[in-house]
C-alpha positions, 0 to 999 in steps of 0.5 A: 144849537150850541149847548148851555155849557158850550155857550158859557165858555170863554171865547178862547176855549170855545174852539177846544170844547167837545172833541176837536180834530187833532192838529198836525204837528209841525216840528219847525213851528213847535218845541219839545213837549214839556213832559219829554223835555223833563224826562230827558233833562241832564241829571244833576252832578254828583260828588265822587272821591278824587285823587289824594282825598279830593272831592270831584263833581262829575255829571250824573247818570241819566235813566229813563223815568219810571212813569210812562209818556204818551206815545203821541208826545214821543212821536212829536219829540222824535219829529222835533229832534229829527228836524233839529238835527237835519244836516245842512247842504254844503251850499247853505254852510258856504253861504253861512261862512262867506260873510266871515271872509268879507268882515274878518281879516287873515291872522297869518300876516305872511299871506300876500293880498294876491293869495288872500282870495285863494286862501279864503276859498281853500279855508271855506272849502275846508270848513265846509268839509268839517261841518258837513252834516251839521244843522244850519242853525248851529253853523250860523250860531257858531259864526255869530259867536266867533265874530263876537270874540275874534277879529280874524277869520276862524280856523276849523278848530275855532269854529268847531269849538262853538259847534260841538257843544250844541251838536252833542246836546241835540245828539244826546237828546235824540239818544234819550228819546230813542231810549224812551221809545224803546222802553215803551215798545218793549213788551211788559213782562210780569215777574213770575211768582215764586213757586209755593214751597210748604215749610217743614214742621221743624221750621214752623215749630222754631218760628212758633218758639221764637214768636211766642216764647218771649211774648211781651204781655197781655191777656194771652201771654200765659197761653202763648207761652205754653204754646211755645212750650208745646212747640219746643217739646214737639221739636225735641221729640222730632230731633230725638233730644230732651227739651230745653230747660225752660220747657221741661216739667211743664205742659204745653198747649198743643190742643185747641185753646180753651175759651177761658184761655183765649178770653183770659181778660175776664175776671170773676167779677166781670163773669158775675156781672155778665151772668146777671146781665144775661138773666135780666135780658132773659126776663125782659124777653119773657115779658115782651113775649107775654105782651105780644101774645105768642110764643113761650113765656118761659125765660130762655137760658143763655146759650152756653159757649163751647168749652173749646174753640178751633184754632 
């Protein structure tokens, strides 16, 4: 019994619901997978400096994409391009060229009618020799293209003029697909992390001086400035020299910062308000314990904060 989800699918998608079996890829009836076709497309042209200050447009450099492509799609692309580059048999090439001899005339007017048949036979044999290994569809397309532009039987150069561009395009696609397969098959090597090297005290002190000497402002500006002074004084001690003028005659903060220095934004008025709030909270806590009938009814003083905090 079909599930409700499968029953409600449109007719055209019912066959693909669930886990259907993968169909065999037929390169003769298929095309290049879209993701592979986009990955091997020719890069755009770029402008470069030419002679005498001119600008020239040249083809860009192709590089494999950064995103990986499914292995199944690459296998389909390899089968497709291998089918497209399948070399034609000599008899197939001869059959494709023979109609040209029946419909086109000889450009060389010095050839007599008696020698015309022998000329065609030798020319066809020469064309077959040069087109050996070329796919049959490229040969047929080249013959059709020549018929549209010339009324004479083609020479080898004239026919290769139509054959070479398409053949080179397919060979370039084959090369790029092979590059994609090689990149996918190559083991992925993670870069090894750089070994940890602890910085020296001098380096740390210089970094503290540069970071905190000209701190832009804020409630910790004074504390951080004194921290920079302490770093400069310690650095001068390590280097056996006198501290710089801006750090002379002042005491830096090399010890842990005091609570009042970290919370330097609190003003006397805010401290008084906080103390009053803490006292009121203690009274409320005393009343609450009395209503509950347990515990001490004495107000607990607020906890005192330590005078120093660790870094």
